[in-house]
Each structure stands twice: as structure tokens, then as C-alpha cells.
Residue, then its C-alpha position, 0 to 999 in steps of 0.5 A: x545497490x549490488x547486493x547478492x540477495x535482497x530481503x523485502x519485508x512486507x507489512x501485510x499478508x493480503x494477496x493484492x498487497x503482497x503481489x503488488x510488492x512482488x510485481x513492482x520490485x521485480x520490475x525495478x530490480x534491474x535498476x537496483x542491480x539485483x536479479x529477481x531470482x535473488x529477492x526474498x519476500x517475507x510477508x507478515x501481518x502487522x498492526x497499522x496503529x490507526x483506525x480499521x478504516x483510516x479517514x484522512x490522508x494523514x492517517x492512511x500515511x501513518x498506517x503505512x509508515x507504522x506497518x513498514x517499521x513494525x514489519x522491519x522490527x519483526x522480520x529482523x528479530x525472526x530472520x535477520x537483516x531487511x533491505x526494504x521494509x514496505x508498509x501498505x495502507x488504504x483508506x478514505x479522505x474527504x475531498x472538498x470541491x467547488x460546491x460539495x464534498x466527496x469521500x475518496x478512496x486512496x492507497x498509500x505505501x511507505x518504503x524504508x531502506x537503509x534508514x531512508x524512507x519515502x511515501x507513494x500514493x495511488x490515484x484516488x477514486x470517489x466512493x458512492x455517498x451511501x458507502x461513505x455514509x455507512x463507513x463514516x456515519x454508521x461506523x461500518x467496516x469498509x470491507x463489510x460494506x463493499x462485500x454487501x454491495x458486491x454480493x460476495x465475500x472478502x472483496x478486499x483480498x481480491x480486486x478490492x474496492x477499486x476493482x469493484x467500483x471501476x468494474x475491474x478496470x483498476x483493482x486493488x493490486x494495481x492501485x498499490x503498484x502505482x503507489x509503490x512505483x512512486x515510493x521506490x523512485x528515489x531508490x531505483x532512480x537515485x542518480x537523479x534524486x541525489x543530484x545537488 
């Protein structure tokens, strides 16, 4: 890559998402041949163009894609060139099993660089049936439901549903970090991805 400065546009202002991007980009910076001190992070809240709580993998991915493209457009209008545009989206999907269906939580990211883009996802985690019912059948927002279950406000801006359900073993930031390592792999390990 060998750029003097790297401008990273982040399609969210939520702390777990912004910190996930910072953490992962700084870890892979040497592989991109850039110094972490030369990275500029510009975060903006942008629309996802999908439901407040996406209810399929396709919809979660579409939200991440839309956020990446929209934050690139916005930042380029405001500040100039963007090297990496990052869209992050979380949501639910139904996983059909042998004898039952469970609703799972998953995080997806889309990273775009020089006209090339890649997706990455976190692992998924089942959510309690009562939470799934509240979101899917009663049309309640997942953030409101988890706040009620956790007995505190704004869980999504801290450890998130992942953190609450896993007793803190895995938080929202870490879920997005896992997705980012996957989406960025074709860029930081390009010599393997570009082999014929």
C-alpha cells in the first residue's frame, strides 16, 4: 500500500464499532505498510437503508454495504479522499436445525478500498426465544429489549447483546473485530489473494 497517510471512513459513531475498526486497522497496519500514527479515522452516523433490526443475513450484509458506500460519499464530500470505507451492521437471522429453529445474532462488515470490497462476519450466537419473540413478533427494537433484560440503558453502545448474553466473555466490539479481520484479509494478505 505504501501511502503516507491512510484515511479510514467509518459508517457509525457507536463506540464498539469505532473502536473495533481502530483496533483491527492498527493491528494490520504493518501488513498494509502504514504506520498507525499516520491513520486518520473519520466516523459518521449514516443510514443503513435496512430495517432497524435486520432479520436475515442478506439484510445485515446489505446494511453494512450501504453504510460503507454512504460514509465514503459523505466523507469525500466533506474532507477529501477515503482509502478504506467501513460499514458495520448487526442483526438477527433464523438458523434451522435438525428439529427446531433458533434466532441467532451476528455482526457483518463491508470494507471497500480502491473500488474493491469484501465482507466479513462474526460468529453467531443464539438469542433467548423470549427476546426473539419480542423483536420478531412484537416488533420491538432489539436495543430496547436487551436494555430491559439487562436492567440498564444503552447496552448496545457498550458490551452489546453479545456481551450481555455471554456474561462478558465476548462483547460487541470483539464480534465486529472478528468480522473486520475477515473482511480486511484480502487487503492485508493480498499476495495470497492475488495468486492466479
